[in-house]
N, C-alpha and C positions, 0 to 999 in steps of 0.2 A: 504494500500500499504506499502511494506516496506521501510525502509530507503535508500537503494540504489537504489530501483525503483523509488522512488520519486524524488531523485536527478538526474537520468537519464531522467525522464520526464520532470523536470524542465529546465535541460540542452537542451534536445530537443525542448522546447518552446522557450527559448531565442535563440536558433539558428534559428528556424524557422523565428522568428521575425526580428533577424539581417538580415537574407537572404532577407526577402519580404521589409525591410524597405530601404536597400541599393539600391534594385532594384527600388523601388519607388522613391527614391530621385534623382537617376539617370536619370530616366524617366522624371521626372519634370524639372531637369536641363536641359535635350536635348529639351524639348518642349519650354521653356523659351528662350533658346539661338537661336533655330531655327527661332521662331517667330521674336525674336529681330534682326536676321540677314535677315528676308524678310524685316521687317520696314526699316532696315537701307538701303538696295537698293533703296527704294522710298524716303528717306528721310536721305540723307547722310549727317549726323550731326557729326558724330565722327567714328573712325575707331575700329573694332572688330577684329583685325588680331589674337589676342591671342585665340579667340574662337575655334577655330578648334582643338587646343589642349585639351580642356576641353571637346569638343563634342566626341573627340577620347576616351578619358579617361572614360567619363561618359558612352558611348555605350559598350565599353568593360566590365566594371564592371557591367552594367545593364544585359547585356546578360549572362555572366558566373554565376553572382550570382542569377540570375532569373533562370537559367538552374538548379543549385543546390538545389535551393527552389521547383521547380518543380519535380525533381527526388526524393526529400524527400517525397513527397506525392504521387509518382506514378502516376502523372499527365500527364506525357509526352506521346507523340503519341505513340503506340505500335499495334502490329498485335497479338491479344490475342486468337485468335479463337481456336488454337491447345492448350495452356495452360486452356482455360475455358472447352474445351471438356473433358480434363484429370484431372479437378480439383477435388481433394479429393481422388485421386488415387496414388498408389505407383509410377506409370509411371510419373504423373503430378508432383509429388515431385521431382523425378530425374531429370526431365525436368528442374524444376525451379533451380536445384542447378548447372546443367551444363551450363545454360544461365547465371546465376549468376557469374560463374566463368569465362565463356567468357567476359562479361561485365567487371568483374574486372580485367582481363588481359589487356583490352583496356583501362581502367581508369588509372591503373598503368602505361602504357605506356605514356598515355595523361600527367599524373600529373608530371612523371618524365621530360619527353620534356619540358613541361611548366616551371619547376624548373630550367632546363638547361638555356631555353631562358631567363628567369629572372636573372639568375647569370650572363649570357654573357652580359647583358644589363647594368651591374653595371658600374658606372662612368660615363655613358651617361646621358644628359639631353635634355629636350625639347628645341627648338630654341627660343621661345617667353617667355615663364615664366620659363625657366630654371629649370623645375620639374624633379626630378630624374626618368628616362626611367623604371626603373624596377616597378614603380608604375602602368605602363600600362599592364606589363605582371604577375603581382603577382596574379592577380584574376585567372590565369590559374591553377596553383598549388593549390591554396586555395579551388577552386570550385571542382577540381579534387579530392583532400582529402576528402572534405563534400561527395561527391558522393560515394568514395570508402567506406567511414565508413557506409552510408546507404545501399549500396549493400551487405557489410558484414554482417551486421544486417539483410538484407533480406534472405540471404543464410542461417543464422544460426536459424532463426525464419520462420516457414512455413506461406506461404501466407494462408489467408484465403478466397480463392476463392470459390464461391458457384457453384456447378454442374448445368450445364444447366437444366431447367425444362423440361422433355419429352412431357409434354402436351402443351408446348408452353406458350405464355403469357396470363394470366387470367384477364379479365376486369370484 
């Protein structure tokens, strides 16, 4: 592997780990807080009024970072019978590029609007913990940027879809 290729591979692996661990930690925080909130309803020893803010923050970061992690591996839900039928053909490659460009357009708007939302929330804080509100919204442009990068890579590098076997599944 060449030096630039090994660097990009290492960066990809690090990004994968970061996206997955952010999602895992956020999910763990959500499970712990929700369990604690249920217990406090039965045994009201103390108040956790601050927990709603952490639940919202953890949920937002879990969803958007998890989406970027899934996007990276092409594990998201897709309807792929047409791309599979055209796999390995010129028409299939053209379809991949057109779909990639449409997705890139959507992600561009998504990322830009997420950035504007983050900037507009500057100076606002959460009521209980007084955390900066941009923390809630920053996950949108970050995940959008990650998904845009992987979409561009997907457009530039042809997918390695295998054409369907004309004889069907062999057992």
